[in-house]
C-alpha distance (Angstrom), angle and dihedral (degrees) to the residues before:
residue distance angle dihedral
D1 . . .
Y2 3.81 . .
S3 3.82 93.3 .
L4 3.79 91.2 48.4
C5 3.81 90.5 49.2
Q6 3.80 88.1 53.1
L7 3.81 90.0 49.3
E8 3.79 91.2 49.7
E9 3.81 91.7 49.0
A10 3.82 91.6 48.7
L11 3.81 91.5 49.8
W12 3.81 91.1 51.9
E13 3.82 89.5 49.9
V14 3.81 91.4 51.7
Y15 3.81 89.5 46.8
N16 3.81 92.9 51.4
E17 3.81 92.2 46.0
A18 3.82 91.7 49.5
K19 3.82 91.6 48.3
A20 3.82 90.6 49.2
I21 3.80 89.2 56.0
N22 3.80 96.2 41.7
P23 3.83 116.8 8.9
S24 3.80 92.2 -171.2
I25 3.80 94.1 58.9
I26 3.80 116.1 112.9
F27 3.79 109.3 -134.9
Q28 3.80 119.2 -169.8
T29 3.76 136.9 165.1
T30 3.77 124.1 -148.2
P31 3.81 112.0 -165.1
F32 3.78 109.3 -160.2
V33 3.77 123.5 -175.0
I34 3.76 124.3 -131.9
S35 3.76 113.4 -105.7
P36 3.81 104.8 -168.5
I37 3.79 108.1 -145.2
L38 3.78 116.0 -150.3
G39 3.78 114.2 -106.4
T40 3.80 96.5 19.1
P41 3.81 123.5 114.3
Q42 3.82 89.7 -119.4
G43 3.79 91.4 51.6
E44 3.79 92.0 49.4
A45 3.82 92.7 46.9
I46 3.80 92.1 51.0
R47 3.79 92.9 47.5
K48 3.82 92.1 48.6
S49 3.83 91.3 48.3
G50 3.79 91.3 71.6
L51 3.80 92.6 -132.6
L52 3.79 96.4 119.6
R53 3.75 119.3 90.6
F54 3.82 91.0 -162.9
D55 3.78 127.9 26.5
D56 3.78 99.9 -158.4
P57 3.82 115.8 125.4
A58 3.81 90.0 -158.8
I59 3.81 90.8 71.7
F60 3.80 97.1 50.7
A61 3.78 113.8 108.9
G62 3.78 135.0 -163.4
F63 3.77 132.3 -70.6
W64 3.83 95.5 -87.1
T65 3.78 97.4 46.9
A66 3.75 131.4 68.7
S67 3.76 100.3 -93.6
I68 3.76 105.5 175.1
D69 3.76 133.7 47.1
T70 3.80 101.1 -149.1
K71 3.76 131.6 -167.8
H72 3.81 87.9 -107.5
L73 3.82 104.5 36.5
S74 3.80 131.3 32.0
Y75 3.80 123.1 -137.8
E76 3.81 88.4 -99.4
Q77 3.80 93.2 51.3
V78 3.82 92.0 48.4
S79 3.80 89.4 50.3
D80 3.81 92.4 46.7
W81 3.80 91.4 51.1
Q82 3.80 91.7 47.7
F83 3.79 89.9 54.5
R84 3.80 93.1 43.3
L85 3.82 93.9 49.9
A86 3.81 91.0 45.5
Q87 3.82 87.7 61.7
V88 3.81 91.8 62.8
G89 3.78 110.3 109.3
D90 3.75 124.9 -4.1
S91 3.83 92.3 -15.7
K92 3.80 95.8 -141.1
N93 3.80 89.5 149.4
L94 3.79 90.2 67.6
Q95 3.78 96.5 47.8
S96 3.76 121.6 85.6
P97 3.79 115.9 -135.7
Q98 3.81 115.8 -94.9
R99 3.81 92.5 -111.6
F100 3.81 89.7 64.5
R101 3.81 95.1 49.4
K102 3.79 97.8 67.3
L103 3.76 126.3 59.2
P104 3.78 118.4 -136.2
T105 3.82 112.5 -93.2
E106 3.80 92.9 -113.3
T107 3.81 90.5 56.7
M108 3.79 92.7 50.1
N109 3.82 91.9 52.9
E110 3.80 95.1 51.6
E111 3.77 121.1 102.1
K112 3.79 112.2 -93.5
V113 3.79 113.3 -120.0
A114 3.79 123.7 -169.0
V115 3.76 116.0 -136.4
T116 3.78 121.0 -156.4
V117 3.75 120.4 -150.6
């Protein structure tokens, strides 16, 4: 966690310096996770590093989800850090576009029906 805190602090410093130079700049971070693909040099290097807790390609997820439970960070911690680092800067990666925020008028006028699961 200490290294990631240092990374977060450094990113905020870069953000503040960039904004001081050009206040209109849009600064975003996009924290991807490594998804080691079988048979690739990256996949082999990660497996040989001993960082993985499990070596099962069936449990690896996509780039935006915590894909590896490591010996140092759990899935939840990886996910939490992804979200936290994505907030550095102008945080556009966490905001949905305006067109997705409003329902069409016809949907808003329909009768609301509760659905039980």
